[in-house]
PQR file with spaces between the fields and no chain letter, atoms N, CA, C, O and H, PARSE charges and radii, in Angstrom:
ATOM       1  N    MET     1     105.326   78.657  103.892 -0.4000 1.5000
ATOM       2  CA   MET     1     103.928   78.561  103.528 -0.0000 2.0000
ATOM       3  C    MET     1     103.767   77.475  102.474  0.5500 1.7000
ATOM       4  O    MET     1     104.643   77.276  101.632 -0.5500 1.4000
ATOM       5  N    ASN     2     102.675   76.797  102.527 -0.4000 1.5000
ATOM       6  CA   ASN     2     102.425   75.807  101.490 -0.0000 2.0000
ATOM       7  C    ASN     2     101.737   76.474  100.289  0.5500 1.7000
ATOM       8  O    ASN     2     101.375   77.649  100.345 -0.5500 1.4000
ATOM       9  H    ASN     2     101.964   76.958  103.211  0.4000 1.0000
ATOM      10  N    ARG     3     101.565   75.724   99.227 -0.4000 1.5000
ATOM      11  CA   ARG     3     101.002   76.261   97.980 -0.0000 2.0000
ATOM      12  C    ARG     3      99.618   76.891   98.201  0.5500 1.7000
ATOM      13  O    ARG     3      99.339   77.976   97.689 -0.5500 1.4000
ATOM      14  H    ARG     3     101.859   74.770   99.181  0.4000 1.0000
ATOM      15  N    GLU     4      98.772   76.221   98.949 -0.4000 1.5000
ATOM      16  CA   GLU     4      97.419   76.736   99.183 -0.0000 2.0000
ATOM      17  C    GLU     4      97.450   78.070   99.921  0.5500 1.7000
ATOM      18  O    GLU     4      96.681   78.978   99.605 -0.5500 1.4000
ATOM      19  H    GLU     4      98.998   75.340   99.365  0.4000 1.0000
ATOM      20  N    GLN     5      98.336   78.186  100.898 -0.4000 1.5000
ATOM      21  CA   GLN     5      98.458   79.448  101.638 -0.0000 2.0000
ATOM      22  C    GLN     5      98.976   80.558  100.735  0.5500 1.7000
ATOM      23  O    GLN     5      98.510   81.694  100.811 -0.5500 1.4000
ATOM      24  H    GLN     5      98.961   77.449  101.154  0.4000 1.0000
ATOM      25  N    LEU     6      99.934   80.231   99.885 -0.4000 1.5000
ATOM      26  CA   LEU     6     100.464   81.234   98.954 -0.0000 2.0000
ATOM      27  C    LEU     6      99.399   81.671   97.960  0.5500 1.7000
ATOM      28  O    LEU     6      99.285   82.858   97.655 -0.5500 1.4000
ATOM      29  H    LEU     6     100.312   79.307   99.823  0.4000 1.0000
ATOM      30  N    ILE     7      98.627   80.734   97.459 -0.4000 1.5000
ATOM      31  CA   ILE     7      97.554   81.086   96.526 -0.0000 2.0000
ATOM      32  C    ILE     7      96.538   81.993   97.206  0.5500 1.7000
ATOM      33  O    ILE     7      96.078   82.967   96.611 -0.5500 1.4000
ATOM      34  H    ILE     7      98.719   79.770   97.708  0.4000 1.0000
ATOM      35  N    GLU     8      96.190   81.681   98.435 -0.4000 1.5000
ATOM      36  CA   GLU     8      95.254   82.522   99.182 -0.0000 2.0000
ATOM      37  C    GLU     8      95.817   83.939   99.359  0.5500 1.7000
ATOM      38  O    GLU     8      95.085   84.920   99.226 -0.5500 1.4000
ATOM      39  H    GLU     8      96.565   80.889   98.918  0.4000 1.0000
ATOM      40  N    LEU     9      97.101   84.040   99.655 -0.4000 1.5000
ATOM      41  CA   LEU     9      97.741   85.344   99.832 -0.0000 2.0000
ATOM      42  C    LEU     9      97.794   86.126   98.514  0.5500 1.7000
ATOM      43  O    LEU     9      97.600   87.341   98.505 -0.5500 1.4000
ATOM      44  H    LEU     9      97.695   83.243   99.764  0.4000 1.0000
ATOM      45  N    LEU    10      98.055   85.433   97.414 -0.4000 1.5000
ATOM      46  CA   LEU    10      98.221   86.092   96.115 -0.0000 2.0000
ATOM      47  C    LEU    10      96.904   86.431   95.419  0.5500 1.7000
ATOM      48  O    LEU    10      96.855   87.365   94.618 -0.5500 1.4000
ATOM      49  H    LEU    10      98.212   84.446   97.423  0.4000 1.0000
ATOM      50  N    THR    11      95.852   85.698   95.709 -0.4000 1.5000
ATOM      51  CA   THR    11      94.582   85.841   94.983 -0.0000 2.0000
ATOM      52  C    THR    11      94.068   87.277   94.885  0.5500 1.7000
ATOM      53  O    THR    11      93.631   87.677   93.806 -0.5500 1.4000
ATOM      54  H    THR    11      95.892   84.939   96.359  0.4000 1.0000
ATOM      55  N    PRO    12      94.099   88.067   95.952 -0.5600 1.5000
ATOM      56  CA   PRO    12      93.575   89.438   95.822  0.2800 2.0000
ATOM      57  C    PRO    12      94.366   90.322   94.849  0.5500 1.7000
ATOM      58  O    PRO    12      93.876   91.366   94.417 -0.5500 1.4000
ATOM      59  N    TYR    13      95.565   89.911   94.513 -0.4000 1.5000
ATOM      60  CA   TYR    13      96.434   90.748   93.688 -0.0000 2.0000
ATOM      61  C    TYR    13      96.466   90.328   92.219  0.5500 1.7000
ATOM      62  O    TYR    13      97.190   90.917   91.417 -0.5500 1.4000
ATOM      63  H    TYR    13      95.963   89.064   94.864  0.4000 1.0000
ATOM      64  N    LEU    14      95.691   89.324   91.876 -0.4000 1.5000
ATOM      65  CA   LEU    14      95.667   88.838   90.497 -0.0000 2.0000
ATOM      66  C    LEU    14      94.262   88.956   89.920  0.5500 1.7000
ATOM      67  O    LEU    14      93.281   88.718   90.624 -0.5500 1.4000
ATOM      68  H    LEU    14      95.103   88.845   92.527  0.4000 1.0000
ATOM      69  N    PRO    15      94.158   89.320   88.642 -0.5600 1.5000
ATOM      70  CA   PRO    15      92.840   89.494   88.042  0.2800 2.0000
ATOM      71  C    PRO    15      92.072   88.195   87.860  0.5500 1.7000
ATOM      72  O    PRO    15      90.842   88.213   87.821 -0.5500 1.4000
ATOM      73  N    ASP    16      92.760   87.076   87.750 -0.4000 1.5000
ATOM      74  CA   ASP    16      92.114   85.792   87.506 -0.0000 2.0000
ATOM      75  C    ASP    16      92.664   84.756   88.471  0.5500 1.7000
ATOM      76  O    ASP    16      93.727   84.181   88.235 -0.5500 1.4000
ATOM      77  H    ASP    16      93.760   87.061   87.783  0.4000 1.0000
ATOM      78  N    ALA    17      91.944   84.519   89.552 -0.4000 1.5000
ATOM      79  CA   ALA    17      92.406   83.580   90.570 -0.0000 2.0000
ATOM      80  C    ALA    17      92.528   82.161   90.015  0.5500 1.7000
ATOM      81  O    ALA    17      93.389   81.403   90.461 -0.5500 1.4000
ATOM      82  H    ALA    17      91.081   84.986   89.744  0.4000 1.0000
ATOM      83  N    GLN    18      91.699   81.794   89.067 -0.4000 1.5000
ATOM      84  CA   GLN    18      91.780   80.450   88.490 -0.0000 2.0000
ATOM      85  C    GLN    18      93.111   80.247   87.779  0.5500 1.7000
ATOM      86  O    GLN    18      93.691   79.163   87.840 -0.5500 1.4000
ATOM      87  H    GLN    18      90.999   82.409   88.705  0.4000 1.0000
ATOM      88  N    ALA    19      93.592   81.280   87.110 -0.4000 1.5000
ATOM      89  CA   ALA    19      94.890   81.180   86.442 -0.0000 2.0000
ATOM      90  C    ALA    19      95.975   80.850   87.454  0.5500 1.7000
ATOM      91  O    ALA    19      96.919   80.127   87.135 -0.5500 1.4000
ATOM      92  H    ALA    19      93.121   82.161   87.060  0.4000 1.0000
ATOM      93  N    LEU    20      95.855   81.361   88.649 -0.4000 1.5000
ATOM      94  CA   LEU    20      96.840   81.114   89.695 -0.0000 2.0000
ATOM      95  C    LEU    20      96.820   79.655   90.135  0.5500 1.7000
ATOM      96  O    LEU    20      97.881   79.062   90.327 -0.5500 1.4000
ATOM      97  H    LEU    20      95.088   81.948   88.908  0.4000 1.0000
ATOM      98  N    THR    21      95.651   79.070   90.297 -0.4000 1.5000
ATOM      99  CA   THR    21      95.580   77.685   90.741 -0.0000 2.0000
ATOM     100  C    THR    21      96.105   76.728   89.678  0.5500 1.7000
ATOM     101  O    THR    21      96.573   75.637   90.002 -0.5500 1.4000
ATOM     102  H    THR    21      94.789   79.553   90.141  0.4000 1.0000
ATOM     103  N    ASP    22      96.031   77.129   88.408 -0.4000 1.5000
ATOM     104  CA   ASP    22      96.526   76.300   87.315 -0.0000 2.0000
ATOM     105  C    ASP    22      98.007   76.534   87.021  0.5500 1.7000
ATOM     106  O    ASP    22      98.596   75.826   86.204 -0.5500 1.4000
ATOM     107  H    ASP    22      95.651   78.016   88.144  0.4000 1.0000
ATOM     108  N    LEU    23      98.606   77.515   87.677 -0.4000 1.5000
ATOM     109  CA   LEU    23      99.978   77.917   87.403 -0.0000 2.0000
ATOM     110  C    LEU    23     100.977   76.886   87.915  0.5500 1.7000
ATOM     111  O    LEU    23     100.845   76.388   89.033 -0.5500 1.4000
ATOM     112  H    LEU    23      98.127   78.090   88.341  0.4000 1.0000
ATOM     113  N    GLY    24     101.964   76.571   87.105 -0.4000 1.5000
ATOM     114  CA   GLY    24     103.029   75.670   87.525 -0.0000 2.0000
ATOM     115  C    GLY    24     103.940   76.335   88.540  0.5500 1.7000
ATOM     116  O    GLY    24     103.931   77.558   88.684 -0.5500 1.4000
ATOM     117  H    GLY    24     102.071   76.975   86.197  0.4000 1.0000
ATOM     118  N    GLU    25     104.716   75.544   89.233 -0.4000 1.5000
ATOM     119  CA   GLU    25     105.593   76.047   90.292 -0.0000 2.0000
ATOM     120  C    GLU    25     106.628   77.051   89.793  0.5500 1.7000
ATOM     121  O    GLU    25     107.022   77.944   90.543 -0.5500 1.4000
ATOM     122  H    GLU    25     104.723   74.551   89.116  0.4000 1.0000
ATOM     123  N    GLU    26     107.073   76.929   88.557 -0.4000 1.5000
ATOM     124  CA   GLU    26     108.121   77.809   88.051 -0.0000 2.0000
ATOM     125  C    GLU    26     107.620   78.780   86.979  0.5500 1.7000
ATOM     126  O    GLU    26     108.424   79.427   86.308 -0.5500 1.4000
ATOM     127  H    GLU    26     106.753   76.204   87.947  0.4000 1.0000
ATOM     128  N    ALA    27     106.319   78.886   86.815 -0.4000 1.5000
ATOM     129  CA   ALA    27     105.756   79.861   85.878 -0.0000 2.0000
ATOM     130  C    ALA    27     105.759   81.241   86.541  0.5500 1.7000
ATOM     131  O    ALA    27     105.563   81.356   87.751 -0.5500 1.4000
ATOM     132  H    ALA    27     105.665   78.360   87.360  0.4000 1.0000
ATOM     133  N    SER    28     105.979   82.268   85.753 -0.4000 1.5000
ATOM     134  CA   SER    28     106.056   83.627   86.274 -0.0000 2.0000
ATOM     135  C    SER    28     104.689   84.114   86.752  0.5500 1.7000
ATOM     136  O    SER    28     103.686   84.000   86.047 -0.5500 1.4000
ATOM     137  H    SER    28     106.139   82.175   84.770  0.4000 1.0000
ATOM     138  N    LEU    29     104.678   84.656   87.958 -0.4000 1.5000
ATOM     139  CA   LEU    29     103.445   85.259   88.478 -0.0000 2.0000
ATOM     140  C    LEU    29     103.081   86.508   87.682  0.5500 1.7000
ATOM     141  O    LEU    29     101.916   86.904   87.652 -0.5500 1.4000
ATOM     142  H    LEU    29     105.493   84.749   88.530  0.4000 1.0000
ATOM     143  N    PHE    30     104.053   87.124   87.046 -0.4000 1.5000
ATOM     144  CA   PHE    30     103.764   88.279   86.207 -0.0000 2.0000
ATOM     145  C    PHE    30     102.995   87.855   84.959  0.5500 1.7000
ATOM     146  O    PHE    30     102.160   88.612   84.463 -0.5500 1.4000
ATOM     147  H    PHE    30     104.999   86.802   87.070  0.4000 1.0000
ATOM     148  N    ASP    31     103.263   86.667   84.451 -0.4000 1.5000
ATOM     149  CA   ASP    31     102.487   86.137   83.330 -0.0000 2.0000
ATOM     150  C    ASP    31     101.055   85.834   83.741  0.5500 1.7000
ATOM     151  O    ASP    31     100.155   85.826   82.901 -0.5500 1.4000
ATOM     152  H    ASP    31     103.941   86.053   84.854  0.4000 1.0000
ATOM     153  N    ALA    32     100.839   85.584   85.024 -0.4000 1.5000
ATOM     154  CA   ALA    32      99.497   85.315   85.542 -0.0000 2.0000
ATOM     155  C    ALA    32      98.746   86.601   85.880  0.5500 1.7000
ATOM     156  O    ALA    32      97.592   86.553   86.306 -0.5500 1.4000
ATOM     157  H    ALA    32     101.570   85.590   85.707  0.4000 1.0000
ATOM     158  N    GLY    33      99.397   87.754   85.691 -0.4000 1.5000
ATOM     159  CA   GLY    33      98.706   89.026   85.898 -0.0000 2.0000
ATOM     160  C    GLY    33      99.196   89.869   87.053  0.5500 1.7000
ATOM     161  O    GLY    33      98.684   90.969   87.261 -0.5500 1.4000
ATOM     162  H    GLY    33     100.334   87.793   85.345  0.4000 1.0000
ATOM     163  N    LEU    34     100.159   89.399   87.806 -0.4000 1.5000
ATOM     164  CA   LEU    34     100.705   90.212   88.886 -0.0000 2.0000
ATOM     165  C    LEU    34     101.484   91.377   88.287  0.5500 1.7000
ATOM     166  O    LEU    34     102.236   91.195   87.330 -0.5500 1.4000
ATOM     167  H    LEU    34     100.575   88.505   87.637  0.4000 1.0000
ATOM     168  N    ASP    35     101.308   92.567   88.843 -0.4000 1.5000
ATOM     169  CA   ASP    35     102.102   93.701   88.387 -0.0000 2.0000
ATOM     170  C    ASP    35     103.068   94.113   89.500  0.5500 1.7000
ATOM     171  O    ASP    35     102.972   93.633   90.629 -0.5500 1.4000
ATOM     172  H    ASP    35     100.697   92.714   89.620  0.4000 1.0000
ATOM     173  N    SER    36     103.987   94.997   89.166 -0.4000 1.5000
ATOM     174  CA   SER    36     105.048   95.332   90.116 -0.0000 2.0000
ATOM     175  C    SER    36     104.524   96.018   91.378  0.5500 1.7000
ATOM     176  O    SER    36     105.063   95.800   92.463 -0.5500 1.4000
ATOM     177  H    SER    36     104.065   95.387   88.249  0.4000 1.0000
ATOM     178  N    MET    37     103.499   96.829   91.255 -0.4000 1.5000
ATOM     179  CA   MET    37     102.938   97.479   92.448 -0.0000 2.0000
ATOM     180  C    MET    37     102.335   96.443   93.394  0.5500 1.7000
ATOM     181  O    MET    37     102.535   96.505   94.607 -0.5500 1.4000
ATOM     182  H    MET    37     103.061   97.006   90.374  0.4000 1.0000
ATOM     183  N    ASN    38     101.597   95.494   92.828 -0.4000 1.5000
ATOM     184  CA   ASN    38     101.016   94.451   93.664 -0.0000 2.0000
ATOM     185  C    ASN    38     102.075   93.495   94.197  0.5500 1.7000
ATOM     186  O    ASN    38     101.883   92.891   95.252 -0.5500 1.4000
ATOM     187  H    ASN    38     101.435   95.444   91.842  0.4000 1.0000
ATOM     188  N    ALA    39     103.178   93.349   93.492 -0.4000 1.5000
ATOM     189  CA   ALA    39     104.277   92.523   93.996 -0.0000 2.0000
ATOM     190  C    ALA    39     104.785   93.087   95.320  0.5500 1.7000
ATOM     191  O    ALA    39     105.080   92.332   96.247 -0.5500 1.4000
ATOM     192  H    ALA    39     103.334   93.840   92.635  0.4000 1.0000
ATOM     193  N    PHE    40     104.887   94.406   95.411 -0.4000 1.5000
ATOM     194  CA   PHE    40     105.294   95.024   96.674 -0.0000 2.0000
ATOM     195  C    PHE    40     104.286   94.715   97.780  0.5500 1.7000
ATOM     196  O    PHE    40     104.674   94.457   98.919 -0.5500 1.4000
ATOM     197  H    PHE    40     104.647   95.020   94.658  0.4000 1.0000
ATOM     198  N    LEU    41     103.010   94.739   97.451 -0.4000 1.5000
ATOM     199  CA   LEU    41     101.968   94.443   98.445 -0.0000 2.0000
ATOM     200  C    LEU    41     102.040   92.990   98.897  0.5500 1.7000
ATOM     201  O    LEU    41     101.849   92.696  100.077 -0.5500 1.4000
ATOM     202  H    LEU    41     102.694   94.948   96.526  0.4000 1.0000
ATOM     203  N    VAL    42     102.312   92.088   97.971 -0.4000 1.5000
ATOM     204  CA   VAL    42     102.482   90.679   98.322 -0.0000 2.0000
ATOM     205  C    VAL    42     103.648   90.534   99.301  0.5500 1.7000
ATOM     206  O    VAL    42     103.531   89.840  100.311 -0.5500 1.4000
ATOM     207  H    VAL    42     102.466   92.327   97.013  0.4000 1.0000
ATOM     208  N    LEU    43     104.752   91.179   99.005 -0.4000 1.5000
ATOM     209  CA   LEU    43     105.917   91.088   99.896 -0.0000 2.0000
ATOM     210  C    LEU    43     105.635   91.726  101.244  0.5500 1.7000
ATOM     211  O    LEU    43     106.138   91.260  102.266 -0.5500 1.4000
ATOM     212  H    LEU    43     104.846   91.743   98.185  0.4000 1.0000
ATOM     213  N    ASP    44     104.834   92.792  101.260 -0.4000 1.5000
ATOM     214  CA   ASP    44     104.411   93.385  102.534 -0.0000 2.0000
ATOM     215  C    ASP    44     103.568   92.401  103.336  0.5500 1.7000
ATOM     216  O    ASP    44     103.741   92.282  104.549 -0.5500 1.4000
ATOM     217  H    ASP    44     104.426   93.171  100.430  0.4000 1.0000
ATOM     218  N    ASP    45     102.655   91.692  102.664 -0.4000 1.5000
ATOM     219  CA   ASP    45     101.834   90.692  103.351 -0.0000 2.0000
ATOM     220  C    ASP    45     102.702   89.561  103.910  0.5500 1.7000
ATOM     221  O    ASP    45     102.480   89.084  105.023 -0.5500 1.4000
ATOM     222  H    ASP    45     102.515   91.789  101.679  0.4000 1.0000
ATOM     223  N    LEU    46     103.688   89.142  103.123 -0.4000 1.5000
ATOM     224  CA   LEU    46     104.602   88.108  103.611 -0.0000 2.0000
ATOM     225  C    LEU    46     105.375   88.594  104.827  0.5500 1.7000
ATOM     226  O    LEU    46     105.564   87.844  105.784 -0.5500 1.4000
ATOM     227  H    LEU    46     103.868   89.529  102.219  0.4000 1.0000
ATOM     228  N    ALA    47     105.825   89.846  104.795 -0.4000 1.5000
ATOM     229  CA   ALA    47     106.553   90.414  105.930 -0.0000 2.0000
ATOM     230  C    ALA    47     105.662   90.455  107.172  0.5500 1.7000
ATOM     231  O    ALA    47     106.117   90.168  108.279 -0.5500 1.4000
ATOM     232  H    ALA    47     105.672   90.456  104.017  0.4000 1.0000
ATOM     233  N    ALA    48     104.401   90.810  106.982 -0.4000 1.5000
ATOM     234  CA   ALA    48     103.464   90.846  108.109 -0.0000 2.0000
ATOM     235  C    ALA    48     103.258   89.455  108.700  0.5500 1.7000
ATOM     236  O    ALA    48     102.960   89.316  109.887 -0.5500 1.4000
ATOM     237  H    ALA    48     104.031   91.043  106.082  0.4000 1.0000
ATOM     238  N    ALA    49     103.417   88.427  107.868 -0.4000 1.5000
ATOM     239  CA   ALA    49     103.292   87.044  108.333 -0.0000 2.0000
ATOM     240  C    ALA    49     104.612   86.502  108.878  0.5500 1.7000
ATOM     241  O    ALA    49     104.682   85.350  109.305 -0.5500 1.4000
ATOM     242  H    ALA    49     103.659   88.540  106.904  0.4000 1.0000
ATOM     243  N    GLY    50     105.668   87.336  108.866 -0.4000 1.5000
ATOM     244  CA   GLY    50     106.939   86.938  109.448 -0.0000 2.0000
ATOM     245  C    GLY    50     107.982   86.447  108.460  0.5500 1.7000
ATOM     246  O    GLY    50     109.002   85.890  108.866 -0.5500 1.4000
ATOM     247  H    GLY    50     105.611   88.272  108.520  0.4000 1.0000
ATOM     248  N    TYR    51     107.742   86.647  107.157 -0.4000 1.5000
ATOM     249  CA   TYR    51     108.684   86.194  106.133 -0.0000 2.0000
ATOM     250  C    TYR    51     109.290   87.395  105.419  0.5500 1.7000
ATOM     251  O    TYR    51     108.569   88.239  104.887 -0.5500 1.4000
ATOM     252  H    TYR    51     106.913   87.099  106.827  0.4000 1.0000
ATOM     253  N    ARG    52     110.606   87.466  105.412 -0.4000 1.5000
ATOM     254  CA   ARG    52     111.297   88.556  104.726 -0.0000 2.0000
ATOM     255  C    ARG    52     111.770   88.051  103.366  0.5500 1.7000
ATOM     256  O    ARG    52     112.617   87.163  103.274 -0.5500 1.4000
ATOM     257  H    ARG    52     111.191   86.781  105.844  0.4000 1.0000
ATOM     258  N    VAL    53     111.206   88.634  102.322 -0.4000 1.5000
ATOM     259  CA   VAL    53     111.587   88.290  100.958 -0.0000 2.0000
ATOM     260  C    VAL    53     111.997   89.584  100.268  0.5500 1.7000
ATOM     261  O    VAL    53     111.213   90.532  100.209 -0.5500 1.4000
ATOM     262  H    VAL    53     110.518   89.356  102.397  0.4000 1.0000
ATOM     263  N    GLU    54     113.198   89.630   99.756 -0.4000 1.5000
ATOM     264  CA   GLU    54     113.700   90.824   99.076 -0.0000 2.0000
ATOM     265  C    GLU    54     113.046   90.969   97.695  0.5500 1.7000
ATOM     266  O    GLU    54     112.885   89.989   96.967 -0.5500 1.4000
ATOM     267  H    GLU    54     113.835   88.860   99.804  0.4000 1.0000
ATOM     268  N    PHE    55     112.682   92.185   97.355 -0.4000 1.5000
ATOM     269  CA   PHE    55     112.051   92.455   96.065 -0.0000 2.0000
ATOM     270  C    PHE    55     112.944   92.011   94.915  0.5500 1.7000
ATOM     271  O    PHE    55     112.467   91.415   93.949 -0.5500 1.4000
ATOM     272  H    PHE    55     112.814   92.980   97.947  0.4000 1.0000
ATOM     273  N    THR    56     114.230   92.297   95.014 -0.4000 1.5000
ATOM     274  CA   THR    56     115.140   91.933   93.913 -0.0000 2.0000
ATOM     275  C    THR    56     115.223   90.422   93.733  0.5500 1.7000
ATOM     276  O    THR    56     115.343   89.943   92.605 -0.5500 1.4000
ATOM     277  H    THR    56     114.618   92.782   95.798  0.4000 1.0000
ATOM     278  N    ASP    57     115.159   89.668   94.822 -0.4000 1.5000
ATOM     279  CA   ASP    57     115.154   88.207   94.723 -0.0000 2.0000
ATOM     280  C    ASP    57     113.862   87.716   94.079  0.5500 1.7000
ATOM     281  O    ASP    57     113.874   86.808   93.248 -0.5500 1.4000
ATOM     282  H    ASP    57     115.061   90.057   95.738  0.4000 1.0000
ATOM     283  N    PHE    58     112.753   88.325   94.473 -0.4000 1.5000
ATOM     284  CA   PHE    58     111.465   87.928   93.910 -0.0000 2.0000
ATOM     285  C    PHE    58     111.383   88.264   92.419  0.5500 1.7000
ATOM     286  O    PHE    58     110.863   87.470   91.635 -0.5500 1.4000
ATOM     287  H    PHE    58     112.743   89.062   95.149  0.4000 1.0000
ATOM     288  N    ILE    59     111.889   89.431   92.024 -0.4000 1.5000
ATOM     289  CA   ILE    59     111.873   89.825   90.610 -0.0000 2.0000
ATOM     290  C    ILE    59     112.734   88.874   89.781  0.5500 1.7000
ATOM     291  O    ILE    59     112.405   88.584   88.631 -0.5500 1.4000
ATOM     292  H    ILE    59     112.311   90.076   92.661  0.4000 1.0000
ATOM     293  N    ALA    60     113.819   88.394   90.348 -0.4000 1.5000
ATOM     294  CA   ALA    60     114.689   87.462   89.633 -0.0000 2.0000
ATOM     295  C    ALA    60     114.004   86.109   89.408  0.5500 1.7000
ATOM     296  O    ALA    60     114.288   85.419   88.429 -0.5500 1.4000
ATOM     297  H    ALA    60     114.086   88.629   91.282  0.4000 1.0000
ATOM     298  N    ARG    61     113.112   85.742   90.312 -0.4000 1.5000
ATOM     299  CA   ARG    61     112.405   84.451   90.197 -0.0000 2.0000
ATOM     300  C    ARG    61     110.991   84.606   90.764  0.5500 1.7000
ATOM     301  O    ARG    61     110.722   84.167   91.882 -0.5500 1.4000
ATOM     302  H    ARG    61     112.881   86.303   91.107  0.4000 1.0000
ATOM     303  N    PRO    62     110.088   85.226   90.000 -0.5600 1.5000
ATOM     304  CA   PRO    62     108.736   85.530   90.485  0.2800 2.0000
ATOM     305  C    PRO    62     107.780   84.340   90.346  0.5500 1.7000
ATOM     306  O    PRO    62     106.841   84.376   89.552 -0.5500 1.4000
ATOM     307  N    THR    63     108.032   83.298   91.123 -0.4000 1.5000
ATOM     308  CA   THR    63     107.275   82.062   90.972 -0.0000 2.0000
ATOM     309  C    THR    63     106.731   81.569   92.312  0.5500 1.7000
ATOM     310  O    THR    63     107.200   81.968   93.378 -0.5500 1.4000
ATOM     311  H    THR    63     108.796   83.270   91.768  0.4000 1.0000
ATOM     312  N    LEU    64     105.737   80.699   92.229 -0.4000 1.5000
ATOM     313  CA   LEU    64     105.245   80.051   93.444 -0.0000 2.0000
ATOM     314  C    LEU    64     106.344   79.203   94.076  0.5500 1.7000
ATOM     315  O    LEU    64     106.445   79.112   95.299 -0.5500 1.4000
ATOM     316  H    LEU    64     105.356   80.375   91.363  0.4000 1.0000
ATOM     317  N    GLY    65     107.158   78.588   93.236 -0.4000 1.5000
ATOM     318  CA   GLY    65     108.252   77.772   93.761 -0.0000 2.0000
ATOM     319  C    GLY    65     109.209   78.588   94.612  0.5500 1.7000
ATOM     320  O    GLY    65     109.606   78.154   95.694 -0.5500 1.4000
ATOM     321  H    GLY    65     107.076   78.662   92.242  0.4000 1.0000
ATOM     322  N    PHE    66     109.582   79.771   94.129 -0.4000 1.5000
ATOM     323  CA   PHE    66     110.476   80.632   94.893 -0.0000 2.0000
ATOM     324  C    PHE    66     109.826   81.054   96.206  0.5500 1.7000
ATOM     325  O    PHE    66     110.451   80.974   97.263 -0.5500 1.4000
ATOM     326  H    PHE    66     109.259   80.123   93.250  0.4000 1.0000
ATOM     327  N    LEU    67     108.581   81.499   96.143 -0.4000 1.5000
ATOM     328  CA   LEU    67     107.902   81.946   97.359 -0.0000 2.0000
ATOM     329  C    LEU    67     107.759   80.796   98.365  0.5500 1.7000
ATOM     330  O    LEU    67     107.866   80.997   99.575 -0.5500 1.4000
ATOM     331  H    LEU    67     108.073   81.564   95.284  0.4000 1.0000
ATOM     332  N    GLY    68     107.519   79.608   97.851 -0.4000 1.5000
ATOM     333  CA   GLY    68     107.440   78.453   98.740 -0.0000 2.0000
ATOM     334  C    GLY    68     108.760   78.189   99.452  0.5500 1.7000
ATOM     335  O    GLY    68     108.786   77.901  100.648 -0.5500 1.4000
ATOM     336  H    GLY    68     107.432   79.444   96.868  0.4000 1.0000
ATOM     337  N    GLU    69     109.851   78.291   98.705 -0.4000 1.5000
ATOM     338  CA   GLU    69     111.173   78.109   99.313 -0.0000 2.0000
ATOM     339  C    GLU    69     111.494   79.221  100.291  0.5500 1.7000
ATOM     340  O    GLU    69     112.056   78.969  101.356 -0.5500 1.4000
ATOM     341  H    GLU    69     109.829   78.525   97.733  0.4000 1.0000
ATOM     342  N    ALA    70     111.142   80.455   99.938 -0.4000 1.5000
ATOM     343  CA   ALA    70     111.470   81.612  100.760 -0.0000 2.0000
ATOM     344  C    ALA    70     110.658   81.633  102.062  0.5500 1.7000
ATOM     345  O    ALA    70     111.054   82.280  103.032 -0.5500 1.4000
ATOM     346  H    ALA    70     110.685   80.660   99.072  0.4000 1.0000
ATOM     347  N    THR    71     109.543   80.936  102.078 -0.4000 1.5000
ATOM     348  CA   THR    71     108.679   80.949  103.272 -0.0000 2.0000
ATOM     349  C    THR    71     108.648   79.586  103.972  0.5500 1.7000
ATOM     350  O    THR    71     107.780   79.322  104.804 -0.5500 1.4000
ATOM     351  H    THR    71     109.222   80.410  101.290  0.4000 1.0000
ATOM     352  N    ALA    72     109.591   78.743  103.626 -0.4000 1.5000
ATOM     353  CA   ALA    72     109.633   77.400  104.240 -0.0000 2.0000
ATOM     354  C    ALA    72     110.200   77.462  105.645  0.5500 1.7000
ATOM     355  O    ALA    72     110.310   76.434  106.312 -0.5500 1.4000
ATOM     356  H    ALA    72     110.296   78.958  102.950  0.4000 1.0000
């Protein structure tokens, strides 16, 4: 997925969508307001789109950069 697609997928799970668009590739999505329950929902959405991302891998690097690599 490209950055725009990831932002669209993540937007419902963050309190401030603008913070997400301003977020750097390696900034923590948890710092942008994502919580652990919504992280599971994000990974479920990715799985529904055909991408398998392990929760432990995402927790180790909770960034747009990681998600971009994992869904490339």
